[in-house]
KEVO-182393 format. One record per residue (C-alpha): residue in three letters; x, y, z. Coordinates in steps of 0.02 Angstrom, whole numbers. Example, Ala and Ser with C-alpha at 12.3 -4.5 7.8 and 13.67 -1.06 7.14 Angstrom:
% KEVO-182393
residuo:px:py:pz
ALA:615:-225:390
SER:684:-53:357
This chain:
% KEVO-182393
residuo:px:py:pz
MET:11289:2188:7139
THR:11251:2270:7306
THR:11181:2151:7435
VAL:11034:2215:7535
GLY:10915:2157:7669
ILE:10886:2153:7855
GLU:11031:2191:7970
ALA:10921:2177:8126
ILE:10736:2157:8165
ASN:10645:2173:8331
VAL:10465:2151:8389
PHE:10382:2248:8530
GLY:10224:2159:8583
GLY:10162:2287:8708
SER:10162:2283:8898
ALA:9998:2192:8929
TYR:9897:2050:8855
ILE:9742:1944:8878
ASP:9710:1759:8855
VAL:9598:1746:8701
MET:9505:1591:8759
GLU:9460:1682:8919
LEU:9398:1825:8809
ALA:9296:1705:8703
ASN:9211:1634:8858
HIS:9189:1809:8930
ARG:9102:1866:8770
GLN:9006:1702:8759
LEU:9071:1669:8584
ASP:9056:1503:8493
THR:9220:1424:8549
ALA:9205:1284:8420
ARG:9213:1414:8282
PHE:9340:1511:8383
ASP:9465:1367:8374
ASN:9492:1408:8190
LEU:9575:1572:8239
LEU:9727:1474:8305
MET:9756:1616:8429
LYS:9822:1603:8607
GLU:9849:1781:8670
LYS:9829:1959:8608
SER:9923:2115:8658
VAL:9817:2258:8725
ALA:9869:2440:8714
LEU:9867:2530:8881
PRO:9804:2711:8889
TYR:9983:2777:8899
GLU:10042:2675:8750
ASP:10020:2732:8570
PRO:10098:2698:8399
VAL:10244:2814:8438
SER:10290:2732:8603
TYR:10268:2560:8523
GLY:10382:2607:8379
VAL:10517:2679:8490
ASN:10512:2529:8606
ALA:10531:2411:8457
ALA:10677:2507:8383
LYS:10775:2553:8540
PRO:10861:2383:8565
ILE:10921:2391:8385
ILE:10983:2570:8402
ASP:11071:2528:8566
SER:11164:2386:8479
LEU:11244:2508:8354
SER:11400:2613:8373
GLU:11379:2801:8360
ASP:11452:2797:8184
GLU:11331:2660:8131
LYS:11185:2752:8210
ASP:11231:2910:8115
ARG:11219:2816:7949
ILE:11031:2796:7969
GLU:10977:2918:7833
LEU:10798:2860:7806
LEU:10662:2831:7936
ILE:10493:2769:7875
THR:10347:2738:7991
CYS:10211:2626:7923
SER:10041:2627:8006
GLU:9853:2637:7989
SER:9842:2704:8167
GLY:9900:2880:8130
ILE:9889:3015:8264
ASP:9883:3167:8150
PHE:9825:3204:7972
GLY:9982:3303:7933
LYS:10124:3282:8058
SER:10217:3119:8035
MET:10240:3010:8189
SER:10414:2974:8122
THR:10466:3144:8190
TYR:10426:3090:8368
ILE:10513:2922:8344
HIS:10666:3007:8270
GLU:10675:3123:8421
TYR:10660:2990:8556
LEU:10785:2875:8469
GLY:10910:3017:8458
LEU:10946:2995:8273
ASN:11051:3105:8159
ARG:10953:3255:8093
ASN:11021:3223:7917
CYS:10883:3098:7891
ARG:10725:3084:7785
LEU:10571:3063:7896
PHE:10399:3016:7833
GLU:10248:2905:7862
LEU:10156:2780:7751
LYS:9974:2727:7766
ASN:9919:2576:7664
ALA:9821:2455:7773
CYS:9918:2296:7814
TYR:10031:2316:7661
SER:10109:2474:7733
GLY:10255:2384:7815
THR:10304:2302:7650
ALA:10283:2466:7557
GLY:10407:2546:7678
PHE:10523:2397:7678
GLN:10535:2385:7488
MET:10561:2573:7478
ALA:10706:2556:7600
VAL:10777:2409:7502
ASN:10777:2511:7342
PHE:10856:2661:7430
ILE:11002:2549:7480
LEU:11012:2470:7307
SER:11016:2641:7225
GLN:11184:2677:7308
ALA:11134:2859:7314
SER:11224:2862:7482
PRO:11342:2712:7494
GLY:11347:2636:7667
ALA:11186:2718:7724
LYS:11056:2625:7826
ALA:10866:2639:7832
LEU:10752:2610:7981
VAL:10576:2549:7944
ILE:10450:2543:8086
ALA:10278:2465:8065
THR:10173:2512:8216
ASP:9987:2488:8247
LEU:9861:2464:8385
ALA:9675:2438:8394
ARG:9582:2555:8510
PHE:9432:2567:8396
ILE:9256:2499:8410
ALA:9180:2426:8253
VAL:9054:2536:8165
ASP:8878:2469:8143
PRO:8871:2356:7989
GLY:8778:2422:7839
GLU:8689:2321:7707
ALA:8851:2263:7625
LEU:8954:2250:7786
THR:8927:2072:7843
ALA:9081:2041:7952
ASP:9057:1965:8123
TRP:9167:2089:8215
SER:9149:1999:8382
PHE:9272:1875:8309
ALA:9390:2014:8255
GLU:9412:2070:8436
PRO:9510:1914:8489
SER:9628:1923:8338
THR:9666:2108:8326
GLY:9820:2154:8428
ALA:9941:2294:8461
GLY:10127:2305:8429
ALA:10270:2364:8322
VAL:10412:2292:8220
ALA:10573:2386:8187
ILE:10681:2336:8038
LEU:10857:2399:8004
VAL:10891:2386:7817
SER:11067:2399:7749
GLU:11196:2327:7629
THR:11255:2210:7769
PRO:11102:2094:7779
ASN:11167:1985:7919
VAL:10992:1921:7963
PHE:10892:1913:7800
GLN:10968:1941:7627
ILE:10840:1992:7496
ASP:10831:1898:7331
VAL:10845:2056:7226
GLY:10717:2064:7086
ALA:10620:1914:7151
ASN:10456:2004:7182
GLY:10280:1967:7126
TYR:10154:2104:7163
TYR:9968:2105:7133
GLY:9828:2226:7179
TYR:9657:2293:7134
GLU:9512:2391:7210
VAL:9407:2293:7335
MET:9307:2349:7487
ASP:9353:2207:7605
THR:9402:2310:7758
CYS:9421:2496:7787
ARG:9433:2630:7922
PRO:9301:2757:7873
VAL:9330:2852:8036
PRO:9493:2865:8135
ASP:9437:2751:8275
GLY:9319:2632:8186
GLU:9334:2489:8063
ALA:9210:2409:7944
GLY:9214:2274:7812
ASP:9160:2108:7742
SER:9250:1958:7817
ASP:9203:1837:7677
LEU:9263:1959:7543
SER:9424:1988:7641
LEU:9461:1802:7646
LEU:9428:1782:7459
SER:9537:1932:7418
TYR:9678:1866:7528
LEU:9672:1695:7444
ASP:9665:1771:7270
CYS:9812:1885:7304
CYS:9916:1745:7380
GLU:9896:1642:7222
GLN:9915:1783:7097
SER:10064:1868:7179
PHE:10153:1700:7186
ASN:10112:1669:7002
GLU:10190:1837:6960
TYR:10344:1793:7066
ARG:10357:1629:6970
LYS:10354:1721:6804
ARG:10504:1825:6857
VAL:10608:1687:6936
ASP:10651:1531:6836
GLY:10621:1358:6907
VAL:10519:1408:7059
ASP:10422:1273:7150
TYR:10305:1318:7294
ARG:10356:1165:7396
ASP:10541:1148:7358
THR:10607:1325:7329
PHE:10566:1391:7503
GLN:10619:1303:7661
TYR:10503:1417:7761
LEU:10354:1530:7724
ALA:10306:1688:7820
PHE:10129:1751:7791
HIS:10036:1908:7839
THR:9932:1834:7981
PRO:9762:1914:8017
PHE:9733:1754:8115
GLY:9810:1581:8104
GLY:9663:1495:8022
MET:9670:1614:7874
VAL:9853:1572:7846
LYS:9821:1386:7862
GLY:9681:1399:7734
ALA:9789:1496:7612
HIS:9933:1374:7627
ARG:9815:1227:7603
THR:9744:1307:7446
MET:9918:1341:7377
MET:9978:1164:7412
ARG:9826:1092:7324
LYS:9838:1205:7172
MET:10027:1216:7152
CYS:10082:1044:7213
LYS:9927:932:7201
ALA:9965:884:7381
LYS:9857:769:7487
PRO:9787:823:7658
ALA:9915:728:7764
ASP:10060:802:7665
ILE:9985:977:7678
GLU:9968:964:7867
LYS:10147:903:7887
ASP:10212:1040:7773
PHE:10113:1173:7868
GLU:10185:1119:8034
TYR:10364:1122:7971
ARG:10370:1271:7851
VAL:10231:1388:7911
LEU:10198:1360:8096
PRO:10368:1429:8156
GLY:10316:1598:8083
MET:10153:1597:8179
VAL:10224:1577:8356
PHE:10236:1765:8392
CYS:10078:1805:8293
GLN:9979:1683:8400
ARG:10035:1780:8555
VAL:10015:1960:8493
GLY:9876:1961:8363
ASN:9862:2055:8199
ILE:9966:2214:8206
MET:9922:2266:8029
GLY:10075:2325:7930
GLY:10197:2243:8050
THR:10116:2071:8055
VAL:10209:1993:7910
TYR:10375:2052:7985
MET:10326:1982:8154
ALA:10298:1818:8060
LEU:10469:1834:7978
ALA:10552:1869:8146
SER:10459:1720:8220
THR:10520:1609:8077
ILE:10700:1662:8106
ASP:10687:1635:8295
ASN:10593:1469:8289
GLY:10653:1385:8130
GLU:10806:1274:8105
PHE:10950:1368:8022
HIS:11101:1253:8033
SER:11126:1297:7849
PRO:11062:1441:7739
LYS:10874:1432:7713
ARG:10763:1527:7591
VAL:10604:1605:7661
GLY:10457:1651:7549
VAL:10360:1802:7614
PHE:10178:1844:7573
SER:10116:2018:7618
TYR:9935:2074:7600
GLY:9844:2236:7636
SER:9657:2264:7620
GLY:9592:2371:7482
CYS:9704:2291:7411
CYS:9888:2267:7373
SER:9994:2111:7396
GLU:10171:2050:7365
PHE:10266:1886:7367
TYR:10454:1898:7384
SER:10596:1800:7462
GLY:10764:1805:7548
VAL:10892:1695:7633
VAL:10927:1675:7818
MET:11103:1619:7866
PRO:11142:1521:8027
GLN:11226:1675:8102
GLY:11066:1774:8068
GLN:10969:1670:8192
GLN:11108:1688:8322
LEU:11111:1877:8299
GLN:10923:1885:8323
LYS:10928:1789:8487
ARG:11002:1943:8574
PHE:10833:2030:8564
ASN:10746:1894:8666
ILE:10578:1924:8582
GLY:10495:1772:8660
GLU:10556:1820:8834
HIS:10488:1996:8808
LEU:10317:1923:8771
ASP:10330:1816:8927
ARG:10356:1972:9033
ARG:10196:2061:8982
TYR:10065:2093:9116
LYS:9912:1980:9103
LEU:9750:2079:9114
SER:9596:2007:9196
MET:9433:2023:9100
ASP:9375:2157:9222
GLU:9536:2256:9193
TYR:9518:2234:9005
ASP:9337:2294:9001
LEU:9385:2445:9107
LEU:9520:2489:8980
LEU:9395:2480:8837
LYS:9280:2603:8926
GLY:9422:2729:8942
ASN:9493:2714:8766
ASP:9421:2881:8709
ALA:9543:2973:8824
VAL:9678:2968:8689
LYS:9574:2953:8532
PHE:9622:3035:8367
GLY:9619:3225:8383
THR:9640:3233:8572
ARG:9696:3410:8614
ASN:9741:3403:8799
VAL:9756:3258:8920
LYS:9870:3209:9064
MET:9894:3022:9074
ASP:9855:2928:9234
SER:10015:2831:9265
ASP:9967:2748:9430
ASN:9977:2574:9354
ILE:10145:2596:9266
SER:10243:2531:9415
LYS:10138:2371:9415
ILE:10173:2347:9231
MET:10358:2389:9245
ASN:10384:2263:9384
ARG:10367:2132:9248
CYS:10501:2212:9138
GLN:10655:2165:9240
GLY:10742:2334:9225
GLU:10701:2361:9040
LYS:10683:2545:8994
ARG:10518:2589:8908
LEU:10442:2745:8831
PHE:10264:2793:8880
LEU:10147:2933:8830
ASN:10145:3060:8972
GLU:10036:3204:8910
ILE:9954:3283:8760
LYS:9968:3471:8770
GLU:9887:3575:8632
PHE:9894:3420:8520
HIS:10081:3396:8551
ARG:10124:3226:8622
GLU:10252:3218:8762
TYR:10331:3055:8817
ARG:10439:2997:8960
TRP:10558:2854:8989
VAL:10519:2737:9134
């Protein structure tokens, strides 16, 4: 059987961030309740950053690590996002151009809330398994940012969106999928998927979000249990505690993951509180390290959790990772794969943690000023020239790293430049 999985994965967590506790105090939020978010920092999109620049900046280190022959074998490029920039034109065309990929390549975009990254990833996995083009590779890029302001709640929209602000981030994850899964080898056929119609969160307008936070939590918990039950039906002898040495969850915020894991340990393993806490710290917390510093990046979040698990876990021997993906509306999936010791070593070259360390820290005044100017590049912008006065200040933190930024929108066409 053909092996398949992740040959390389990289996270781009933006160029700037804020401290979320500073934000909580600035907004005068209830910090006792805020502690449940388990958040430390969140990435903030600058005016000259968008889903295209994020996606390119995530993928470029992977592309640069390939030979020209390997690069030319990328025959499928899927962008996954709920932060689209056009109703028709796929942002994958821009990403393809700025990465300099072979033109004999399928290019398209998927929109499916936070499940979009998994939809693209599983599509890429099955393209490789099909052997329609032996030796081909697929590049999946999940890229999202939050520039929106929450719409006014209606009668059924009860979410406290002031607590969504500290947890919603900006970033992208690039995943190279191939039949040489040096980083993460998929357990082929070990998939449990589960979905139904629910109005937990939505984007009724391009730059606004609405929803019901209580309903979203219940749907997430339900899907976690039911997708795992379906996985267990398809794979003999599965045990939630013993089969997986690590677990990577879609992470809207850390407290939601901790609650889901606690529920699963109680229901599946009859575990006591002390055992649950110990298990969470060992098997789940490594996957939350990057998420706690970037925030929820929608379709890419579960893959940021997977990359965090690989970087921060112990892989002296092969370890199986269970992955839970959830997207509002809703669709979910539980699947698994194996990380080899060399996979962790290969991933270290991307220095994801160091990249996050080099982001520029925004003051609260700088952050509020950015929010006031967010409509400069909103959906449907026809013409704008970006003010790049602050790029040099940002790039001073990057230690010579080359980055793509949005330079101008001219008659709806986006033009970028390398800095």
